[in-house]
MILUMNU-895633 format. One record per residue: residue number from 1; residue in one letter; x, y, z of N, C-alpha, C, O, CB in turn. Coordinates in steps of 0.05 Angstrom, whole numbers, plus 5000, padded with zeros to 4 digits. Glycine has a CB too. Example, Ala and Ser with C-alpha at 12.3 -4.5 7.8 and 13.67 -1.06 7.14 Angstrom:
REM MILUMNU-895633
+-----+--------+------+------+------+------+------+------+------+------+------+------+------+------+------+------+------+
| num | residu |   nx |   ny |   nz |  cax |  cay |  caz |   cx |   cy |   cz |   ox |   oy |   oz |  cbx |  cby |  cbz |
+-----+--------+------+------+------+------+------+------+------+------+------+------+------+------+------+------+------+
|   1 |      a | 5264 | 4886 | 5156 | 5246 | 4910 | 5156 | 5264 | 4934 | 5156 | 5285 | 4934 | 5169 | 5226 | 4911 | 5181 |
|   2 |      s | 5257 | 4955 | 5142 | 5273 | 4979 | 5143 | 5258 | 5001 | 5157 | 5268 | 5023 | 5161 | 5282 | 4988 | 5114 |
+-----+--------+------+------+------+------+------+------+------+------+------+------+------+------+------+------+------+
This chain:
REM MILUMNU-895633
+-----+--------+------+------+------+------+------+------+------+------+------+------+------+------+------+------+------+
| num | residu |   nx |   ny |   nz |  cax |  cay |  caz |   cx |   cy |   cz |   ox |   oy |   oz |  cbx |  cby |  cbz |
+-----+--------+------+------+------+------+------+------+------+------+------+------+------+------+------+------+------+
|   1 |      x | 4904 | 3044 | 1577 | 4919 | 3060 | 1585 | 4909 | 3055 | 1620 | 4887 | 3048 | 1629 | 4915 | 3089 | 1569 |
|   2 |      x | 4938 | 3063 | 1639 | 4933 | 3057 | 1658 | 4918 | 3087 | 1670 | 4899 | 3097 | 1657 | 4957 | 3044 | 1669 |
|   3 |      x | 4929 | 3100 | 1696 | 4924 | 3115 | 1714 | 4944 | 3123 | 1713 | 4938 | 3140 | 1697 | 4915 | 3110 | 1735 |
|   4 |      x | 4967 | 3125 | 1717 | 5006 | 3143 | 1713 | 4991 | 3154 | 1691 | 4980 | 3176 | 1689 | 5045 | 3122 | 1702 |
|   5 |      x | 4994 | 3128 | 1670 | 4988 | 3144 | 1634 | 4972 | 3167 | 1630 | 4982 | 3187 | 1620 | 4971 | 3126 | 1613 |
|   6 |      x | 4944 | 3167 | 1639 | 4924 | 3178 | 1643 | 4932 | 3213 | 1643 | 4926 | 3231 | 1628 | 4912 | 3164 | 1669 |
|   7 |      x | 4950 | 3210 | 1670 | 4961 | 3234 | 1689 | 4979 | 3246 | 1680 | 4985 | 3270 | 1685 | 4971 | 3229 | 1712 |
|   8 |      x | 4991 | 3226 | 1663 | 5014 | 3237 | 1647 | 5014 | 3258 | 1613 | 5029 | 3275 | 1604 | 5028 | 3210 | 1643 |
|   9 |      x | 4989 | 3247 | 1604 | 4988 | 3251 | 1594 | 4973 | 3282 | 1592 | 4981 | 3302 | 1579 | 4986 | 3232 | 1589 |
|  10 |      x | 4949 | 3278 | 1610 | 4934 | 3302 | 1619 | 4948 | 3320 | 1634 | 4935 | 3339 | 1641 | 4912 | 3297 | 1633 |
|  11 |      x | 4977 | 3320 | 1642 | 4994 | 3342 | 1652 | 5018 | 3347 | 1622 | 5033 | 3367 | 1620 | 5013 | 3329 | 1687 |
|  12 |      x | 5016 | 3332 | 1608 | 5032 | 3336 | 1572 | 4997 | 3372 | 1561 | 4998 | 3396 | 1556 | 5023 | 3278 | 1536 |
|  13 |      x | 4973 | 3351 | 1564 | 4966 | 3373 | 1552 | 4953 | 3402 | 1566 | 4948 | 3423 | 1554 | 4950 | 3362 | 1535 |
|  14 |      x | 4949 | 3395 | 1597 | 4958 | 3427 | 1612 | 4977 | 3439 | 1599 | 4975 | 3460 | 1585 | 4970 | 3427 | 1641 |
|  15 |      x | 4995 | 3427 | 1603 | 5036 | 3447 | 1587 | 5021 | 3465 | 1551 | 5019 | 3488 | 1542 | 5080 | 3398 | 1567 |
|  16 |      x | 5016 | 3439 | 1543 | 5005 | 3452 | 1524 | 4983 | 3466 | 1511 | 4973 | 3467 | 1488 | 5009 | 3444 | 1515 |
|  17 |      x | 4977 | 3479 | 1543 | 4956 | 3501 | 1549 | 4958 | 3530 | 1551 | 4943 | 3550 | 1550 | 4948 | 3496 | 1571 |
|  18 |      x | 4983 | 3525 | 1554 | 4992 | 3544 | 1562 | 5000 | 3575 | 1545 | 5004 | 3598 | 1552 | 5009 | 3531 | 1574 |
|  19 |      x | 5000 | 3565 | 1527 | 4994 | 3589 | 1505 | 4963 | 3597 | 1492 | 4954 | 3609 | 1472 | 5010 | 3581 | 1479 |
|  20 |      x | 4955 | 3585 | 1510 | 4916 | 3600 | 1499 | 4916 | 3625 | 1517 | 4934 | 3634 | 1531 | 4879 | 3575 | 1513 |
|  21 |      x | 4887 | 3636 | 1511 | 4881 | 3661 | 1512 | 4873 | 3642 | 1542 | 4873 | 3618 | 1545 | 4860 | 3680 | 1487 |
|  22 |      x | 4868 | 3666 | 1562 | 4852 | 3673 | 1596 | 4832 | 3648 | 1583 | 4835 | 3624 | 1585 | 4832 | 3716 | 1607 |
|  23 |      x | 4809 | 3665 | 1569 | 4784 | 3646 | 1567 | 4781 | 3621 | 1566 | 4767 | 3608 | 1582 | 4771 | 3649 | 1550 |
|  24 |      x | 4798 | 3609 | 1544 | 4791 | 3589 | 1534 | 4809 | 3574 | 1556 | 4799 | 3554 | 1566 | 4794 | 3587 | 1503 |
|  25 |      x | 4838 | 3581 | 1565 | 4852 | 3569 | 1570 | 4823 | 3559 | 1614 | 4821 | 3538 | 1628 | 4892 | 3590 | 1563 |
|  26 |      x | 4816 | 3573 | 1616 | 4803 | 3575 | 1647 | 4775 | 3539 | 1634 | 4770 | 3518 | 1645 | 4779 | 3626 | 1657 |
|  27 |      x | 4770 | 3548 | 1614 | 4747 | 3522 | 1596 | 4764 | 3498 | 1594 | 4758 | 3475 | 1599 | 4737 | 3529 | 1557 |
|  28 |      x | 4780 | 3506 | 1589 | 4797 | 3473 | 1572 | 4808 | 3455 | 1594 | 4811 | 3430 | 1593 | 4832 | 3480 | 1548 |
|  29 |      x | 4818 | 3480 | 1625 | 4825 | 3467 | 1653 | 4800 | 3450 | 1670 | 4803 | 3431 | 1685 | 4835 | 3491 | 1672 |
|  30 |      x | 4760 | 3470 | 1657 | 4744 | 3449 | 1669 | 4752 | 3419 | 1657 | 4758 | 3397 | 1666 | 4712 | 3455 | 1663 |
|  31 |      x | 4749 | 3431 | 1635 | 4751 | 3400 | 1613 | 4769 | 3380 | 1623 | 4760 | 3357 | 1628 | 4763 | 3406 | 1581 |
|  32 |      x | 4795 | 3386 | 1625 | 4809 | 3378 | 1633 | 4794 | 3353 | 1648 | 4788 | 3330 | 1643 | 4823 | 3396 | 1642 |
|  33 |      x | 4793 | 3376 | 1674 | 4781 | 3369 | 1709 | 4753 | 3344 | 1710 | 4750 | 3323 | 1722 | 4764 | 3407 | 1726 |
|  34 |      x | 4738 | 3358 | 1691 | 4716 | 3332 | 1688 | 4730 | 3302 | 1671 | 4722 | 3279 | 1672 | 4685 | 3346 | 1666 |
|  35 |      x | 4745 | 3310 | 1662 | 4759 | 3296 | 1642 | 4773 | 3276 | 1669 | 4774 | 3252 | 1670 | 4783 | 3317 | 1619 |
|  36 |      x | 4781 | 3290 | 1684 | 4798 | 3265 | 1706 | 4776 | 3241 | 1722 | 4774 | 3217 | 1726 | 4816 | 3285 | 1738 |
|  37 |      x | 4760 | 3274 | 1729 | 4729 | 3257 | 1752 | 4726 | 3225 | 1719 | 4738 | 3204 | 1714 | 4675 | 3297 | 1756 |
|  38 |      x | 4709 | 3237 | 1711 | 4704 | 3216 | 1688 | 4719 | 3187 | 1682 | 4712 | 3164 | 1677 | 4710 | 3231 | 1665 |
|  39 |      x | 4745 | 3202 | 1686 | 4762 | 3173 | 1686 | 4768 | 3154 | 1704 | 4764 | 3130 | 1701 | 4783 | 3175 | 1680 |
|  40 |      x | 4779 | 3166 | 1723 | 4767 | 3159 | 1760 | 4739 | 3145 | 1758 | 4740 | 3120 | 1759 | 4760 | 3194 | 1784 |
|  41 |      x | 4719 | 3154 | 1755 | 4697 | 3137 | 1760 | 4690 | 3110 | 1737 | 4668 | 3098 | 1737 | 4672 | 3159 | 1762 |
|  42 |      x | 4709 | 3105 | 1721 | 4709 | 3088 | 1692 | 4740 | 3070 | 1708 | 4745 | 3047 | 1700 | 4715 | 3114 | 1651 |
|  43 |      x | 4755 | 3081 | 1726 | 4761 | 3060 | 1729 | 4751 | 3047 | 1758 | 4763 | 3025 | 1762 | 4785 | 3062 | 1723 |
|  44 |      x | 4730 | 3055 | 1782 | 4727 | 3050 | 1799 | 4694 | 3029 | 1787 | 4685 | 3012 | 1802 | 4731 | 3075 | 1817 |
|  45 |      x | 4681 | 3036 | 1756 | 4660 | 3010 | 1747 | 4672 | 2998 | 1734 | 4658 | 2987 | 1717 | 4635 | 3012 | 1733 |
|  46 |      x | 4699 | 2993 | 1732 | 4712 | 2968 | 1718 | 4725 | 2953 | 1739 | 4726 | 2928 | 1740 | 4734 | 2976 | 1693 |
|  47 |      x | 4734 | 2965 | 1752 | 4752 | 2953 | 1784 | 4722 | 2932 | 1786 | 4721 | 2908 | 1781 | 4760 | 2986 | 1822 |
|  48 |      x | 4692 | 2954 | 1798 | 4673 | 2934 | 1801 | 4658 | 2908 | 1792 | 4647 | 2890 | 1805 | 4663 | 2942 | 1801 |
|  49 |      x | 4665 | 2915 | 1756 | 4657 | 2901 | 1742 | 4683 | 2875 | 1743 | 4676 | 2852 | 1737 | 4649 | 2917 | 1717 |
|  50 |      x | 4705 | 2879 | 1748 | 4721 | 2856 | 1746 | 4713 | 2842 | 1769 | 4708 | 2819 | 1763 | 4751 | 2861 | 1745 |
|  51 |      x | 4709 | 2847 | 1804 | 4706 | 2838 | 1816 | 4680 | 2814 | 1808 | 4682 | 2789 | 1811 | 4707 | 2855 | 1830 |
|  52 |      x | 4655 | 2831 | 1797 | 4639 | 2817 | 1785 | 4645 | 2795 | 1769 | 4640 | 2772 | 1778 | 4628 | 2831 | 1775 |
|  53 |      x | 4654 | 2797 | 1749 | 4657 | 2778 | 1730 | 4683 | 2758 | 1751 | 4685 | 2739 | 1736 | 4667 | 2795 | 1697 |
|  54 |      x | 4699 | 2754 | 1771 | 4707 | 2742 | 1776 | 4688 | 2730 | 1796 | 4688 | 2706 | 1790 | 4728 | 2749 | 1777 |
|  55 |      x | 4676 | 2733 | 1813 | 4649 | 2724 | 1832 | 4625 | 2715 | 1812 | 4603 | 2723 | 1819 | 4637 | 2754 | 1852 |
|  56 |      x | 4624 | 2704 | 1795 | 4611 | 2699 | 1777 | 4625 | 2668 | 1764 | 4613 | 2647 | 1765 | 4609 | 2727 | 1760 |
|  57 |      x | 4652 | 2671 | 1753 | 4679 | 2651 | 1750 | 4675 | 2635 | 1774 | 4668 | 2611 | 1777 | 4712 | 2667 | 1749 |
|  58 |      x | 4680 | 2655 | 1793 | 4668 | 2619 | 1823 | 4654 | 2611 | 1820 | 4656 | 2589 | 1810 | 4657 | 2616 | 1854 |
|  59 |      x | 4628 | 2625 | 1824 | 4605 | 2609 | 1825 | 4609 | 2589 | 1804 | 4609 | 2567 | 1815 | 4579 | 2625 | 1822 |
|  60 |      x | 4612 | 2587 | 1779 | 4608 | 2572 | 1760 | 4619 | 2548 | 1762 | 4606 | 2527 | 1761 | 4613 | 2581 | 1741 |
|  61 |      x | 4647 | 2549 | 1763 | 4671 | 2532 | 1777 | 4655 | 2524 | 1794 | 4649 | 2500 | 1790 | 4699 | 2546 | 1790 |
|  62 |      x | 4641 | 2536 | 1816 | 4619 | 2515 | 1841 | 4608 | 2498 | 1824 | 4613 | 2474 | 1821 | 4589 | 2531 | 1860 |
|  63 |      x | 4593 | 2512 | 1812 | 4562 | 2495 | 1800 | 4574 | 2476 | 1785 | 4559 | 2456 | 1785 | 4537 | 2514 | 1778 |
|  64 |      x | 4595 | 2472 | 1771 | 4601 | 2452 | 1753 | 4609 | 2429 | 1774 | 4600 | 2406 | 1778 | 4625 | 2461 | 1730 |
|  65 |      x | 4629 | 2444 | 1786 | 4643 | 2424 | 1806 | 4616 | 2402 | 1816 | 4618 | 2379 | 1808 | 4658 | 2444 | 1836 |
|  66 |      x | 4592 | 2410 | 1835 | 4569 | 2402 | 1843 | 4560 | 2386 | 1828 | 4552 | 2365 | 1838 | 4553 | 2419 | 1846 |
|  67 |      x | 4558 | 2389 | 1791 | 4543 | 2371 | 1776 | 4547 | 2360 | 1769 | 4531 | 2344 | 1761 | 4533 | 2372 | 1765 |
|  68 |      x | 4578 | 2358 | 1764 | 4601 | 2328 | 1763 | 4602 | 2307 | 1789 | 4603 | 2282 | 1785 | 4637 | 2340 | 1761 |
|  69 |      x | 4601 | 2320 | 1822 | 4600 | 2307 | 1844 | 4574 | 2301 | 1828 | 4581 | 2287 | 1809 | 4602 | 2320 | 1876 |
|  70 |      x | 4549 | 2305 | 1827 | 4514 | 2290 | 1835 | 4523 | 2269 | 1803 | 4515 | 2247 | 1810 | 4469 | 2323 | 1832 |
|  71 |      x | 4532 | 2267 | 1781 | 4530 | 2262 | 1763 | 4539 | 2217 | 1776 | 4533 | 2193 | 1775 | 4550 | 2288 | 1741 |
|  72 |      x | 4559 | 2240 | 1789 | 4584 | 2207 | 1790 | 4567 | 2198 | 1814 | 4565 | 2174 | 1818 | 4631 | 2211 | 1801 |
|  73 |      x | 4555 | 2213 | 1829 | 4541 | 2191 | 1855 | 4519 | 2172 | 1838 | 4518 | 2147 | 1836 | 4519 | 2213 | 1885 |
|  74 |      x | 4499 | 2194 | 1826 | 4479 | 2186 | 1817 | 4490 | 2152 | 1784 | 4473 | 2136 | 1777 | 4463 | 2222 | 1807 |
|  75 |      x | 4517 | 2152 | 1773 | 4519 | 2139 | 1775 | 4540 | 2118 | 1788 | 4545 | 2100 | 1773 | 4513 | 2143 | 1763 |
|  76 |      x | 4552 | 2119 | 1811 | 4548 | 2099 | 1831 | 4512 | 2086 | 1844 | 4505 | 2062 | 1848 | 4564 | 2115 | 1855 |
|  77 |      x | 4498 | 2107 | 1846 | 4478 | 2094 | 1847 | 4455 | 2074 | 1826 | 4435 | 2060 | 1827 | 4471 | 2109 | 1855 |
|  78 |      x | 4471 | 2083 | 1811 | 4459 | 2062 | 1794 | 4470 | 2032 | 1786 | 4461 | 2011 | 1777 | 4457 | 2075 | 1771 |
|  79 |      x | 4484 | 2037 | 1791 | 4506 | 2005 | 1796 | 4500 | 2002 | 1812 | 4482 | 1985 | 1808 | 4536 | 2001 | 1799 |
|  80 |      x | 4501 | 2009 | 1844 | 4491 | 1989 | 1852 | 4466 | 1981 | 1857 | 4461 | 1961 | 1870 | 4500 | 1987 | 1866 |
|  81 |      x | 4442 | 2003 | 1843 | 4413 | 1981 | 1842 | 4421 | 1961 | 1828 | 4422 | 1939 | 1838 | 4384 | 1992 | 1827 |
|  82 |      x | 4431 | 1965 | 1800 | 4440 | 1941 | 1776 | 4453 | 1920 | 1788 | 4458 | 1901 | 1773 | 4462 | 1951 | 1753 |
|  83 |      x | 4462 | 1918 | 1820 | 4473 | 1906 | 1821 | 4457 | 1884 | 1843 | 4457 | 1860 | 1846 | 4495 | 1918 | 1823 |
|  84 |      x | 4444 | 1907 | 1855 | 4425 | 1893 | 1879 | 4396 | 1897 | 1872 | 4388 | 1916 | 1886 | 4431 | 1906 | 1910 |
|  85 |      x | 4376 | 1888 | 1856 | 4355 | 1890 | 1842 | 4333 | 1907 | 1873 | 4339 | 1910 | 1897 | 4347 | 1854 | 1825 |
|  86 |      x | 4316 | 1911 | 1864 | 4294 | 1928 | 1894 | 4285 | 1899 | 1893 | 4290 | 1889 | 1871 | 4262 | 1962 | 1888 |
|  87 |      x | 4272 | 1881 | 1912 | 4246 | 1857 | 1919 | 4223 | 1865 | 1921 | 4205 | 1849 | 1926 | 4248 | 1842 | 1944 |
+-----+--------+------+------+------+------+------+------+------+------+------+------+------+------+------+------+------+
């Protein structure tokens, strides 16, 4: 559920609340405001998590690239050593 859908459903809920008595209505409105804050906080944390995962993926790609390059270099050096043994 994206932010626009959440807000739309929240406003629908608030419209449904119009028929409720005043004390119950105030309680429900307070709860929906807390829910909105919780949703915003969750969205922020989800964004931070996504950034962390993207950073981790990039780091892993670099490490894999570096490992493959090191293997190629090692293989090349081994071939050179086999062709020209040390004296």
